[in-house]
C-alpha positions in Angstrom: -19.5 -23.4 -5.6 -20.5 -20.0 -7.8 -23.3 -17.4 -6.4 -25.1 -15.0 -8.2 -24.5 -12.3 -5.7 -22.4 -10.9 -3.4 -24.1 -11.3 -0.3 -24.8 -15.4 -0.7 -21.4 -16.0 -1.7 -19.9 -14.0 1.7 -22.3 -15.8 3.7 -21.0 -19.2 2.4 -17.8 -18.0 3.0 -18.5 -17.2 6.6 -20.4 -20.4 7.2 -17.4 -22.4 5.8 -15.0 -20.6 8.1 -17.3 -21.6 11.1 -16.9 -25.6 10.2 -12.7 -25.0 11.1 -11.9 -26.4 14.3 -11.4 -22.8 16.1 -13.0 -20.7 17.9 -15.7 -19.0 15.5 -14.4 -14.9 14.0 -11.1 -16.1 15.9 -8.9 -14.2 13.2 -11.2 -11.4 13.6 -11.0 -9.2 10.0 -9.1 -11.4 8.3 -12.1 -13.9 8.0 -14.4 -10.8 6.8 -11.5 -9.9 4.3 -11.4 -13.6 2.9 -15.1 -13.7 2.6 -15.4 -10.7 1.2 -12.7 -11.7 -1.7 -15.2 -14.8 -2.1 -18.2 -12.2 -2.2 -16.6 -10.3 -4.6 -15.6 -13.4 -6.8 -18.8 -14.5 -6.5 -17.6 -17.8 -5.0 -16.8 -20.3 -1.8 -13.7 -20.9 -3.0 -11.6 -17.6 -3.3 -8.8 -17.3 -4.6 -5.9 -14.8 -4.8 -2.5 -17.1 -6.4 -2.3 -14.6 -9.4 -1.9 -11.1 -8.5 -0.9 -8.4 -10.1 0.1 -4.6 -8.6 -0.5 -1.8 -10.8 1.6 1.0 -10.4 0.8 4.2 -11.9 3.5 7.2 -12.5 2.6 11.0 -12.9 3.9 14.0 -12.4 2.2 16.8 -10.7 2.2 20.5 -11.6 1.7 21.4 -7.8 5.6 20.8 -7.3 6.2 24.5 -8.3 4.4 25.7 -5.2 7.4 23.8 -3.1 5.0 21.4 -1.3 7.6 18.4 -2.0 11.6 18.5 -1.1 11.9 16.2 -4.7 10.9 16.9 -8.5 10.1 15.4 -11.5 13.4 14.0 -11.6 12.7 11.6 -8.7 9.4 10.2 -10.3 11.4 9.1 -13.4 14.3 7.4 -11.6 12.0 5.6 -9.3 10.1 4.3 -12.6 13.7 3.4 -14.0 14.4 1.0 -11.2 10.8 -0.4 -11.4 11.5 -0.9 -15.2 14.3 -3.5 -13.7 12.3 -4.8 -11.1 14.8 -3.0 -8.3 12.6 -0.4 -6.9 11.9 -0.7 -2.9 8.1 -2.3 -3.9 9.7 -4.3 -6.8 12.1 -6.5 -4.4 9.1 -6.6 -1.7 6.5 -8.0 -4.2 9.3 -10.3 -5.4 9.5 -11.8 -1.8 5.6 -12.1 -1.6 5.2 -13.2 -5.6 3.2 -10.5 -6.7 3.8 -9.0 -10.5 4.8 -5.4 -10.6 3.2 -3.7 -13.7 4.3 0.0 -13.7 2.3 2.4 -16.2 3.4 5.7 -17.2 0.1 7.9 -17.3 1.4 11.4 -17.3 5.4 11.7 -16.4 7.7 14.2 -17.4 10.8 13.4 -19.5 11.2 10.5 -22.0 9.2 7.7 -21.8 10.9 4.4 -20.0 11.7 1.2 -21.9 9.9 -1.5 -19.7 7.1 0.8 -17.9 4.1 0.8 -20.3 3.7 3.9 -21.8 -0.3 5.1 -21.7 0.8 8.9 -21.0 -1.8 11.4 -21.2 0.8 14.2 -20.9 3.8 15.2 -19.5 3.0 16.1 -15.8 -0.5 17.6 -15.0 -0.9 21.6 -14.4 -0.1 23.9 -11.6 -3.7 23.4 -9.7 -3.0 26.9 -7.5 -2.7 28.6 -11.1 -5.3 26.5 -13.2 -7.2 23.3 -13.1 -4.4 19.9 -13.1 -6.4 18.2 -16.0 -9.0 19.1 -18.5 -11.9 17.0 -18.2 -11.2 15.1 -21.7 -7.8 14.6 -20.1 -9.7 12.9 -16.8 -11.7 10.6 -18.9 -8.9 9.4 -20.9 -6.4 8.3 -17.9 -9.6 6.7 -16.5 -10.2 4.5 -19.2 -6.6 3.7 -19.8 -6.7 2.3 -16.0 -10.1 0.8 -17.2 -8.3 -0.9 -20.0 -5.1 -1.8 -17.8 -7.6 -3.7 -15.1 -9.5 -5.3 -18.2 -6.1 -6.4 -19.5 -4.8 -7.7 -16.3 -8.2 -9.8 -15.4 -8.2 -11.3 -19.1 -4.8 -12.7 -18.2 -6.4 -14.9 -15.4 -5.5 -12.3 -12.4 -7.7 -12.9 -9.0 -6.7 -10.0 -7.4 -5.2 -6.5 -8.2 -2.9 -4.5 -5.7 -2.9 -0.3 -6.4 0.0 1.8 -6.6 1.6 5.1 -7.1 4.4 6.7 -8.0 4.3 10.5 -8.3 6.1 13.5 -6.6 3.4 15.9 -5.1 0.3 13.6 -5.3 0.3 13.6 -1.5 -1.0 17.0 -2.4 -3.0 16.5 -5.1 -4.7 13.8 -3.1 -5.5 16.0 -0.2 -6.7 18.7 -1.9 -9.6 16.9 -4.0 -10.6 15.4 -0.8 -10.6 18.2 0.9 -13.1 19.7 -1.7 -15.3 16.8 -1.8 -15.8 16.8 1.5 -15.6 20.4 2.4 -12.5 19.6 5.0 -10.2 21.8 6.2 -6.8 21.6 4.7 -4.5 22.7 7.7 -6.0 19.4 9.5 -6.2 17.3 6.6 -2.4 17.8 5.4 0.2 16.0 6.6 3.9 15.8 6.0 4.0 13.6 2.7 7.6 12.4 2.2 9.1 13.5 5.7 8.5 17.0 5.3 10.0 19.4 8.4 7.0 21.2 10.1 7.9 24.5 8.2 7.3 22.8 4.7 4.0 21.3 6.0 2.9 24.4 7.4 3.2 25.8 3.9 1.9 22.9 2.4 -1.4 23.7 3.8 -1.5 27.4 3.1 -0.8 26.4 -0.5 -3.7 24.0 -0.7 -5.8 26.3 1.4 -5.4 28.7 -1.0 -5.9 26.6 -4.3 -9.4 25.4 -2.9 -10.3 29.1 -2.8 -9.4 30.2 -6.0 -12.6 27.7 -7.6 -16.2 27.4 -7.6 -16.9 24.1 -8.0 -19.5 21.8 -7.0 -18.8 19.1 -4.5 -21.5 16.8 -6.0 -19.7 16.9 -9.0 -17.0 14.2 -8.8 -15.2 14.5 -11.9 -15.1 18.2 -11.8 -13.1 18.1 -8.6 -11.0 15.1 -9.7 -10.2 17.6 -13.2 -9.6 20.7 -11.1 -7.1 18.9 -8.5 -6.3 15.6 -8.7 -3.5 13.6 -11.4 -3.3 11.3 -13.8 -2.2 8.7 -11.3 -5.3 8.7 -9.4 -7.9 9.1 -12.3 -6.1 5.7 -13.9 -6.9 4.3 -10.6 -10.7 5.3 -10.3 -10.6 3.5 -13.8 -9.1 0.3 -12.2 -11.7 0.4 -9.4 -14.3 0.8 -11.9 -13.4 -1.9 -13.7 -13.2 -4.2 -11.4 -16.6 -3.3 -9.8 -18.0 -4.7 -13.2 -15.4 -7.7 -13.6 -15.9 -9.1 -9.9 -12.2 -8.6 -9.3 -10.7 -7.2 -5.9 -8.7 -4.3 -5.0 -5.9 -3.8 -2.1 -5.5 -0.1 -1.8 -2.5 1.4 -0.5 -1.8 4.7 1.6 -4.2 8.0 0.9 -3.2 8.5 -2.8 -4.7 4.9 -3.9 -7.6 6.1 -1.1 -8.7 9.6 -2.8 -9.1 7.2 -6.3 -11.5 4.7 -4.1 -13.2 7.9 -2.9 -13.6 9.3 -5.8 -14.3 6.0 -7.8 -17.3 5.5 -5.3 -18.9 9.4 -5.8 -18.5 9.0 -9.4 -19.7 5.1 -9.6 -21.4 4.4 -6.4 -21.0 0.5 -5.3 -17.0 0.9 -6.7 -15.9 0.7 -3.1 -17.1 -2.7 -2.6 -14.7 -4.5 -4.1 -11.9 -2.5 -2.0 -9.6 -3.9 0.9 -7.8 -1.7 3.1 -4.2 -2.8 3.4 -3.3 -0.7 6.3 -4.0 2.7 8.2 -2.2 5.2 6.2 0.1 8.0 8.5 -1.8 10.9 6.5 -4.3 12.3 8.1 -6.7 12.3 5.5 -5.8 8.7 4.4 -7.5 8.2 7.8 -10.5 10.0 7.6 -11.1 8.3 3.6 -10.6 4.9 5.1 -13.3 5.6 7.5 -15.5 7.4 4.8 -15.1 4.5 2.5 -16.0 2.2 5.7 -13.1 0.3 5.1 -11.1 -1.3 7.8 -7.4 -1.7 7.6 -5.7 -4.5 9.1 -2.1 -3.2 9.3 -1.3 -0.6 11.7 2.5 0.4 11.1 2.6 4.0 10.6 3.4 4.0 7.0 3.3 6.8 4.7 5.8 5.1 1.4 3.5 4.8 -1.1 4.5 2.7 -4.4 1.8 -0.1 -3.4 3.8 -1.4 -0.6 1.4 -1.5 2.2 -1.0 -3.4 -0.5 2.2 -6.0 -1.0 2.6 -6.1 2.8 -0.8 -7.8 3.0 -0.3 -10.3 0.3 1.8 -12.8 2.8 -1.0 -12.8 5.5 -4.1 -12.8 3.0 -2.0 -16.1 1.7 -1.9 -17.9 5.7 -5.3 -17.1 6.6 -5.9 -18.5 2.9 -3.9 -22.0 3.4 -5.9 -22.2 6.6 -9.3 -21.5 5.1 -9.0 -24.1 2.1 -6.7 -27.0 4.3 -7.4 -26.2 7.9 -8.5 -29.0 10.1 -12.4 -28.8 10.3 -14.4 -30.0 13.4 -16.0 -33.1 11.9 -12.0 -33.9 11.5 -11.8 -33.8 15.1 -15.2 -35.6 15.9 -16.0 -32.9 18.6 -19.0 -30.8 17.8 -18.8 -27.3 16.1 -18.7 -24.3 18.1 -22.3 -22.3 17.3 -22.6 -18.5 16.0 -25.2 -16.8 18.1 -26.7 -13.6 16.9 -25.7 -10.8 19.0 
């Protein structure tokens, strides 16, 4: 049945869960996730059979400050692996039945055949020296993400997963989140792709110094995103904006995708309501952003891989729970009285 609003569809899904021959809320958060998907899709018969992981690739000028042990060449190499379905997330996605769509919105170097080319610029600028993006570039990246999401929806997809690849983007995500939340970068900055302690201390100091270089309004999300963000994060803001308008659920991954969800919510209030958190990320700012967004990830595995790997890991769990929701034995089939849901 189709409903006019998310709340009615959500409650209908909960009622359907309660007809299954199991304890009330026996599957905990999973029941709420399935009901949430129904709410977003406005139906008590939700579906995630057709799904696409959109991976945005972009390089970040802040790597000039030695905040990462790798450079832009790694972004390019991973893009090449994605183009032939051999990157880490591609192998995982194939097993989980997820299509992978890599999109270049700001890589350095030559375009990679097999990767959709929507490049705004050859990498962002070093925000230690100047704003990472112009506001016009930021808006163009948001629009690029919006158009990709709209195309995926038009293709019949029922679920979008978010992923990213770009050396230095834990620094961009942490910096812009600290700016928006007036948070201390010393406490909020993690090791990214496995930096040793000395490099982490340097990374924290770089972000702290950069935050002090600008006069910005934390209430102006576009301004903050342009100064400290990256083309990948901006594009994911566009995806979430489109998803909110088109009633399609979005599964987030780690810190960078959560930063995009947070910025999307600040720019387009209510956009977070289509987001589903896959896992509790290792990065300290990632953990805070899940709380700020009111999301409840179900996977706790100390992950910090990126590419959308956490989002992909959630899919087999959703498939199993969706199968039970649709085909599980109901109380009436057992000939016993259903459990009652008592108000707390």
